[in-house]
C-alpha positions in Angstrom: 14.1 1.3 11.6 13.6 5.0 12.0 10.1 6.5 12.6 9.8 7.8 9.1 10.0 4.4 7.8 7.4 3.2 10.4 5.1 6.0 9.1 5.6 4.9 5.6 4.9 1.4 6.3 1.8 2.4 8.2 0.6 4.5 5.2 1.1 1.6 3.0 -1.0 -0.8 5.3 -3.7 1.8 5.3 -3.5 2.0 1.5 -4.3 -1.7 1.3 -7.1 -1.3 3.7 -8.8 1.5 1.8 -8.4 -0.3 -1.4 -10.0 -3.4 0.0 -12.8 -1.4 1.5 -13.4 0.3 -1.8 -14.1 -3.0 -3.3 -16.6 -3.8 -0.6 -18.2 -0.7 -0.8 -19.6 -1.5 -4.3 -19.2 2.0 -5.7 -19.9 3.6 -2.4 -23.4 2.2 -2.1 -22.6 0.2 1.1 -22.3 2.5 4.1 -19.7 0.9 6.4 -17.2 -0.2 3.9 -17.5 3.3 2.4 -16.8 5.0 5.7 -13.8 2.6 6.2 -12.4 3.5 2.8 -12.8 7.3 3.4 -11.2 7.2 6.9 -8.2 4.8 6.1 -7.5 6.8 2.8 -7.2 9.9 4.9 -5.0 8.0 7.4 -2.9 6.6 4.6 -2.2 10.1 3.1 -1.6 11.4 6.6 1.1 8.9 7.5 2.6 9.4 4.0 2.7 13.0 4.7 4.7 12.3 8.0 7.2 10.2 6.3 7.7 12.8 3.5 9.1 15.2 6.2 12.3 13.1 6.1 12.3 10.8 3.2 12.8 11.5 -0.6 9.6 12.1 -2.3 10.4 9.6 -5.2 11.4 7.0 -2.8 8.5 7.4 -0.3 6.1 7.4 -3.2 7.3 4.3 -4.9 7.5 2.5 -1.7 4.0 3.5 -0.7 2.5 2.6 -3.9 4.4 -0.7 -4.0 3.2 -1.8 -0.7 -0.4 -0.9 -1.8 0.0 -2.9 -5.0 1.5 -6.0 -3.3 -0.9 -5.9 -0.4 -4.1 -5.4 -2.7 -2.8 -8.2 -5.1 -2.2 -10.7 -2.3 -5.7 -10.0 -0.8 -7.2 -10.1 -4.2 -5.7 -13.5 -4.7 -6.7 -14.7 -1.4 -10.2 -13.2 -0.9 -11.4 -12.7 -4.5 -9.9 -15.8 -6.3 -8.0 -13.4 -8.7 -5.4 -15.1 -11.1 -2.2 -16.3 -9.4 -0.4 -17.5 -12.4 3.4 -17.7 -12.4 4.0 -14.6 -14.5 1.7 -12.5 -12.2 3.5 -13.8 -9.1 7.0 -13.1 -10.8 6.2 -9.5 -11.5 4.8 -9.0 -7.9 8.2 -10.3 -6.7 9.9 -7.7 -8.8 8.0 -5.1 -7.1 8.8 -6.5 -3.6 12.6 -6.5 -4.6 12.2 -2.9 -5.9 10.7 -1.9 -2.4 13.5 -3.6 -0.5 16.1 -2.1 -3.2 14.8 1.4 -2.6 15.0 0.9 1.2 18.4 -0.6 1.3 19.8 2.3 -0.9 18.1 5.1 1.0 20.5 7.1 3.2 17.7 7.9 5.7 
């Protein structure tokens, strides 16, 4: 896997972290989760910007947000007892296939 894809995957992981810490920050009223949120948000954008130097914008953005959506949904199910009904899991699986499809069709 080339470095730009590592950057993109890293950006997606930081997106998951900032979204989760945003939930724990309770509207930025708790200091530690608020700081984690802001720092990881910055890191997510930084690694996305590195990936965008070599990847098409549409592909990179779709994959970045897809990683964030999947990751936060899984964490929400595991940590916050969010619904895990069959239809929701089906549509999350479609997002996963979309991410893999975009990666496979990319010439980069």
